[in-house]
C-alpha positions in Angstrom: 288.6 191.3 231.5 287.1 190.3 228.7 289.5 187.5 228.2 289.3 186.4 231.5 285.5 185.6 230.9 286.0 184.0 227.7 288.6 181.4 228.9 286.7 180.7 231.9 283.1 180.3 229.3 285.8 177.7 227.5 286.6 176.0 230.6 282.8 175.2 231.6 282.3 174.1 227.9 285.2 171.4 228.5 284.6 171.3 232.4 288.1 172.1 232.9 288.6 173.1 236.4 290.5 176.3 236.7 292.7 177.6 240.0 291.7 181.2 240.8 293.2 183.8 240.2 294.2 183.8 236.5 297.6 185.5 235.6 297.0 189.2 234.7 297.5 189.8 230.9 299.7 192.8 230.0 297.6 195.4 228.4 300.4 195.3 225.7 299.7 191.9 224.3 297.5 191.7 221.0 297.3 187.7 220.8 296.7 184.9 223.2 297.6 181.4 223.1 296.3 178.9 225.7 298.5 176.2 225.8 301.4 175.8 224.8 301.9 172.6 222.5 302.5 172.1 219.1 299.0 174.0 218.0 300.0 176.8 219.9 303.5 177.2 218.4 302.0 176.9 214.6 299.8 179.6 215.8 302.2 181.9 216.8 304.3 181.2 213.5 301.2 182.2 211.2 300.4 185.3 213.9 304.0 186.0 213.3 304.0 185.9 209.8 301.3 188.4 209.3 302.2 190.4 211.4 305.8 191.3 212.4 304.5 193.4 215.7 302.3 191.6 217.3 302.9 190.7 221.3 301.7 187.0 221.8 301.4 185.5 225.3 301.5 181.9 225.9 298.6 180.6 228.8 299.7 176.9 230.3 298.2 174.9 232.8 299.3 171.9 233.9 297.1 169.7 235.5 298.8 166.5 237.5 
C-alpha cells in the first residue's frame, strides 16, 4: 500500500496519468524499480551486487 502511495505521488509530480488499478506487488519483493530502461538495469545490477538474495520487481508502463 505504501508503495502505491509513493508511486502515485511521483506520478503527480511528473504530471503522468496512471491507469487504475495498479498491479499488486508480492509481499516477498524487497526492491521495486519503476521503468525497464538502462537506469533500472544499472540499479538492478547494483542491488544484486550488494544483496544477492534481493527480490527485484520491475514496474513498466508504456504510453502511446
